N, C-alpha and C positions, 0 to 999 in steps of 0.2 A: 711279606709279598706272596700271596696265592696264585699259582699258574693253575689254569683250569684246563682239565684235558677235556677234549672232545666229547667223551663218553658222559661226562656230568651235565654237559648243555644239550647233548640229545635227550637224555633222560628226563632233564628238568622240561623240556618244551614240547615231548611228545608223549604218548601215552604208553609208559613201561610200568613195569613191576615196581621200581623206586621212585617214580616220578614224585609222590608227595614227600619222601623223605629228602630227596634231592632239593626241591623246591624250598622246602624249609629250611636246609642247611645253606643254602645259598642267600635267602632274605635275612638270615642271622650274620652274614658277612658285611664288613664295611665296604661299601662300593669302591674306595678308592684302594682298598688291598686286592682286588681281582684283575687278574692279567691272564691275557690269552695273547697268541701268535698269529700272524697271518696264516700260518698253515692250518690253525684251527678253523678258521674261516673257510678253507678249502676244502678239509675234512667234513665239516658240519653240510655243507650242500653236497658232497658225497654221500653221507651217511642218509640224508632226506631223500636222495634219488633212490638209494638202495631199498629204502622202506616202500617208496612209490613201486619199485620194479615188483617187489615180492608180496604186494597187495597188503603192507601193515600201515598205509597212509594214502590218503585220496589225494588227486591233484589239488583240489582247492584247500585241503589242509595243509599240503605242502607251503602253499603260497603264503597261507596264514602263518605258519610256523616260521618259514624264513623271514617274514615281516617282524614277528616278534623278536627272532634272533637278532637282526639288525638293529632294532630298538633297543635291545640288552645290550648289544655292543656299543652303540653310540651312547647311550645313556649312563651306564654302569661298569664297563670294563675299558681297561687299558689295554691297546694293541701293542705288542711287541714287534718290531720288524724282524725277519729272518737273514741273517748273514751269512756271507759264504761261509765263514768260519764254522757256523753252524751245520752247514752240512759235512764238513770234515770232521768235526767232532762226532756227529751222528754216524758216520762212517767208520768211525774209531769204536765206537759204543756197540754199533753193531757186529763188529769184529769178534766181539767176546760172547762167542757162539752159546755160551752158557745160561744167556739170559733170555733166548728165544724171542729176542725182540724184532720185531718188523720195523722197515726203514721210517714209517711215519712216526711210529712211537718212538725211534731213536731219535729223531728229529725234535719231537717235542721235549725229550730229555735234553737235548743239546740247547735248546733255546732257555729251558728253564735254568740249567746249570750255568749258562752265560751271565744271567741276569740275578743269579743269587736268589731265585724263586723256589716253593717247595711245590711242587706239582701234586695235586689233587686228582685221584681219578677212581672210578669203578672198577678199573680192570688190574685185578691180582698180579698176574704176570709182569705187566708194565711198573707197578709200583716195587715188586720185589727186584726187578731188574734195576731200576733206578737205585734202590738202596745198595744193590751189587755193585753198582758202578759210582757210587758216591755222591749221588744226586738224591737232595731232598724228596721224598715222597711220603703220601699219605693216602691209604685206601679208605674210601669212605664207606 
């Protein structure tokens, strides 16, 4: 069970340094093994809005990328709901100050942990924090 961090999906669907690598990696995965949470959907939209504000994405491209994302979610990803317990677990994870976790990343870890998924991300701080907290994670 592979839980995809938002960073992977943003890299796969927008023009970033590792886009080709991430696209190849995703294509090699079995669709039934790929999971995200409802939180990823929120974060993905926020990431596109940020790219638009700082000029790394045009409005027409944002709409196209969002459409591709929605198709990917519908066709290839299983969306895991975020439960109340996940927020409490995320708070507990965020309490470990040595990890440097941000709130949203702590929530990703909480969801992945509850479902027994291995988080895959491009974020080294996130994957190191996951391992410190006993959550399975792999840095791509």
